[in-house]
N, C-alpha and C positions, 0 to 999 in steps of 0.2 A: 166300842165293840168292833172288832175287825170283821170284814165281810168274808163270807166263805169262798173258797177258791172255785173257779169254774171247773166243772167236770167235762172232759172231752171224751166222747165215745168214738171208737174206730170200728168199722165193719170189716171183719176178716172173712166172713162166709158170704161172698156176694151172691152166689147162686141161690143159697137158701133165703137170703134177704129179698132178692128179686121175686122168687117163688111166693114168699109170704105177702108181698105187695099185690101180686096177681090174684091171690086167694081173697084178699080184702074185698074186692069188688070193683065196679067201674065208677068213674066220676063223670057226671054229666055237667056240662057247662051250657047255659042258655044265654044267648045274646039278644038284646032288644034292638031290632033294626031302627027304632026311632030314637035311640040313645044318642046324645051329643058325644062325638068322638074327639072334639077338641076341647081342651080344658080352658077355663076362663083365665084371663091375664092375671098373673100373680102380682100382688102389692109389693111383696118382698123381692129382693134380688136373689138370683140363684138359678138353678136348672129349671126350665119350664116343665110343667107337668103335662104329659101327653098320655093318651090311652091307646 
């Protein structure tokens, strides 16, 4: 069974899009000062994970 094609959406009304995002509300992000900001060493090769 073939997979469905990916649908791509393009925004043409940027002013309306931005206004709708503002009407959605605010996003609060909380940071824990005691959080470890350095990731542990990875076992696998590749890009190191950092925060």
